C-alpha positions in Angstrom: 41.7 -111.0 42.1 40.5 -110.0 38.8 41.5 -106.7 37.1 40.9 -105.4 33.6 43.7 -103.7 31.9 42.7 -100.2 30.9 43.6 -100.6 27.3 41.7 -103.8 26.7 38.9 -103.6 24.1 37.8 -107.2 23.7 36.6 -109.5 26.4 38.6 -110.9 29.2 40.0 -113.9 27.3 42.2 -111.6 25.3 43.3 -109.2 28.1 42.6 -111.5 31.0 43.4 -109.6 34.0 45.3 -111.3 36.7 43.4 -114.5 37.7 45.4 -114.8 40.8 45.0 -116.5 44.1 46.7 -114.8 46.9 48.0 -117.5 49.1 45.8 -118.3 52.0 48.5 -117.7 54.7 46.2 -119.6 57.0 46.4 -123.2 55.7 48.9 -126.0 56.0 49.1 -129.0 53.7 49.3 -132.3 55.6 51.3 -135.3 54.3 48.1 -136.7 52.9 47.5 -133.6 50.8 44.6 -132.5 53.0 44.5 -128.9 54.1 44.2 -128.1 57.8 43.7 -124.7 59.4 46.5 -123.0 61.2 45.6 -121.9 64.7 47.2 -119.4 67.0 49.1 -122.1 68.9 50.8 -123.3 65.7 52.4 -119.9 65.1 55.7 -118.6 66.5 56.3 -114.9 67.0 58.3 -115.0 63.7 55.3 -116.6 62.0 53.0 -113.9 63.3 55.4 -111.2 62.1 55.6 -112.8 58.7 51.8 -113.2 58.5 51.3 -109.5 59.4 53.8 -108.4 56.7 52.2 -110.6 54.1 48.8 -109.1 54.9 50.3 -105.7 54.3 52.0 -106.8 51.2 48.8 -108.3 49.7 47.0 -105.0 50.4 49.7 -102.9 48.7 49.8 -105.3 45.8 46.0 -105.1 45.4 46.3 -101.3 45.1 49.1 -101.6 42.5 51.9 -100.4 44.9 54.2 -103.2 43.8 57.5 -101.9 45.2 56.1 -101.3 48.7 54.4 -104.7 48.5 57.8 -106.3 47.6 59.5 -104.6 50.5 56.9 -106.1 52.9 57.4 -109.5 51.4 61.1 -109.2 51.9 60.4 -108.5 55.6 58.1 -111.5 55.8 60.8 -113.7 54.4 63.3 -112.3 56.8 61.0 -113.4 59.6 60.1 -116.7 58.1 62.5 -117.7 55.3 60.6 -120.9 54.4 57.2 -119.3 53.9 55.7 -120.7 50.8 53.0 -118.0 50.9 55.7 -115.3 50.9 57.4 -116.8 47.9 54.1 -117.2 46.1 53.2 -113.6 46.7 56.7 -112.5 45.7 56.2 -114.3 42.4 53.0 -112.4 41.7 54.5 -109.1 42.5 57.7 -109.7 40.4 55.5 -110.9 37.5 53.5 -107.7 37.7 56.7 -105.7 37.7 57.9 -107.5 34.6 60.7 -109.6 36.1 59.7 -113.0 34.7 63.0 -114.7 35.7 62.8 -113.9 39.4 59.0 -114.4 39.4 59.4 -117.9 38.1 62.2 -118.6 40.7 59.8 -117.5 43.4 56.9 -119.7 42.2 59.2 -122.7 41.9 60.6 -122.0 45.4 57.1 -121.8 46.8 56.2 -125.2 45.3 59.4 -126.7 46.6 58.4 -125.7 50.1 54.7 -126.6 49.8 54.5 -129.1 46.8 50.8 -129.8 47.4 49.6 -126.2 47.5 46.9 -125.7 44.8 47.1 -121.9 45.2 50.7 -122.0 44.3 50.0 -124.3 41.3 47.3 -122.0 40.1 49.4 -118.9 40.3 52.4 -120.5 38.6 50.1 -121.9 35.9 48.7 -118.4 35.2 52.2 -117.0 35.1 53.2 -119.7 32.6 50.1 -118.9 30.5 51.1 -115.2 30.4 54.5 -116.4 29.2 52.7 -118.3 26.4 54.0 -121.6 27.8 50.6 -123.1 27.4 51.3 -126.8 27.9 53.2 -126.2 31.1 50.4 -123.9 32.3 47.7 -126.5 31.7 49.8 -129.1 33.7 49.9 -126.7 36.7 46.1 -126.1 36.5 45.4 -129.8 36.3 47.6 -130.5 39.3 45.8 -127.8 41.3 42.4 -129.2 40.4 43.4 -132.6 41.4 44.3 -131.6 45.0 41.8 -132.9 47.6 39.4 -130.4 49.1 40.6 -127.6 46.9 38.1 -124.8 47.3 38.9 -122.5 44.4 38.3 -124.9 41.6 36.0 -122.4 39.8 38.7 -119.8 39.6 41.3 -122.4 38.3 38.8 -123.6 35.7 38.3 -120.0 34.6 42.0 -119.4 34.4 42.5 -122.7 32.5 39.7 -121.8 30.1 41.1 -118.4 29.5 44.5 -119.9 28.9 43.0 -122.4 26.3 41.5 -119.4 24.5 44.8 -117.5 24.5 46.3 -120.6 22.9 43.5 -120.7 20.3 42.2 -123.9 21.6 38.6 -122.8 21.4 36.8 -126.2 21.9 38.9 -126.9 25.0 38.2 -123.3 26.2 34.4 -123.8 25.8 34.4 -127.1 27.6 36.5 -125.8 30.6 34.6 -122.5 30.9 31.3 -124.4 30.7 32.4 -126.5 33.7 33.3 -123.3 35.6 29.9 -121.9 34.7 28.1 -125.0 35.9 29.8 -124.7 39.2 29.1 -121.0 39.6 26.5 -119.6 37.1 26.4 -116.3 39.0 29.9 -115.3 37.9 29.8 -112.5 35.3 33.5 -113.1 34.5 32.9 -116.7 33.6 29.8 -115.8 31.5 31.7 -113.0 29.7 34.6 -115.3 28.8 32.3 -118.2 27.8 30.3 -115.8 25.6 33.5 -114.6 23.9 34.7 -118.1 23.2 31.3 -119.0 21.7 31.5 -115.9 19.5 34.8 -117.2 18.2 33.2 -120.5 17.6 30.4 -118.8 15.7 27.8 -120.2 18.2 26.0 -116.8 18.2 22.7 -117.8 19.9 24.6 -119.3 22.8 27.0 -116.4 23.0 24.1 -114.0 23.1 22.4 -116.0 25.9 25.4 -115.8 28.3 26.2 -112.2 27.8 22.5 -111.2 28.0 22.4 -112.6 31.5 25.3 -110.3 32.5 23.9 -107.2 30.8 20.6 -107.8 32.5 22.2 -106.9 35.8 22.9 -103.2 36.2 25.8 -103.9 38.6 27.4 -106.3 36.2 27.0 -104.6 32.9 29.9 -102.5 31.8 31.7 -101.2 28.7 33.2 -104.6 28.1 30.0 -106.6 28.3 28.0 -104.1 26.1 30.8 -104.2 23.5 30.8 -108.0 23.4 27.0 -108.0 22.9 27.4 -105.5 20.1 30.1 -107.6 18.5 27.8 -110.7 18.6 25.0 -108.8 16.9 27.4 -107.4 14.3 28.5 -110.9 13.5 24.9 -112.1 13.3 24.1 -109.3 10.9 21.7 -107.6 13.3 22.1 -103.9 12.7 19.4 -103.0 15.2 21.0 -105.0 17.9 24.4 -103.3 17.2 22.7 -99.9 17.4 20.9 -100.8 20.7 24.0 -102.0 22.5 26.1 -99.3 20.8 23.7 -96.6 22.1 24.0 -97.9 25.7 27.8 -98.1 25.3 28.1 -94.5 24.1 25.7 -93.2 26.7 27.2 -94.9 29.7 30.8 -95.2 28.8 31.6 -92.5 26.2 35.3 -92.4 27.0 35.9 -96.1 27.1 38.2 -97.9 24.6 35.2 -100.0 23.7 33.2 -96.9 22.7 36.1 -95.7 20.6 36.3 -99.1 18.9 32.6 -98.9 18.2 33.0 -95.4 16.6 35.8 -96.7 14.4 33.8 -99.9 13.4 36.6 -102.1 14.8 34.4 -105.1 15.6 37.1 -107.7 14.8 40.1 -106.2 16.7 
């Protein structure tokens, strides 16, 4: 789930929304590390109650109703006290509510129960990144990526690249985001973040290439992508390019933080 914070002006690497993986709730890790699907015959009535409550909790969390989501997770844990998925989601909710201590306890508990769960590693890694514990975060991302048959590698590479950028490790960020882009070149979020990193590395032609692919799609272009394109042209000294993208930004998103930054000439914020 990816959400942009309303006050963010720059691209997603600086205000990276929650690069979270809601636990699958339908997978079990085998002793070999492989993931096998859970079928109806594997679930007790308590498991089914917990699964239902977790689905409700995930829905509430996605809508920003954190307290209600937390109540549903509590009921899931009452039904199934050793649910790694429930502890994982509990960690996400508590982190969103600003309770870092209890959030970390939840992530750790989830990984104690299911130590080979890459979703849990991913989410704990992103939490650690938000706490600016960058080395610990990268260790979690790498462990997630090393899990056999992990299907969300692109999202973890994206999160890892964003985390490298937050740490100011621009070369590592470029390499990691480049890998994510190779695996999924259709992702506008990856292209946006990669373009932002290339801007920081003063590789303006390449930065322009990636963000142009996003802005060429009407359903992907937004205030954030137009503002990044304008910032690239500003750094390149292309006044006409700044005006072109600035005009689009003002016309389509006049009340956005990006439009306000443009009016104030705050290209480097």
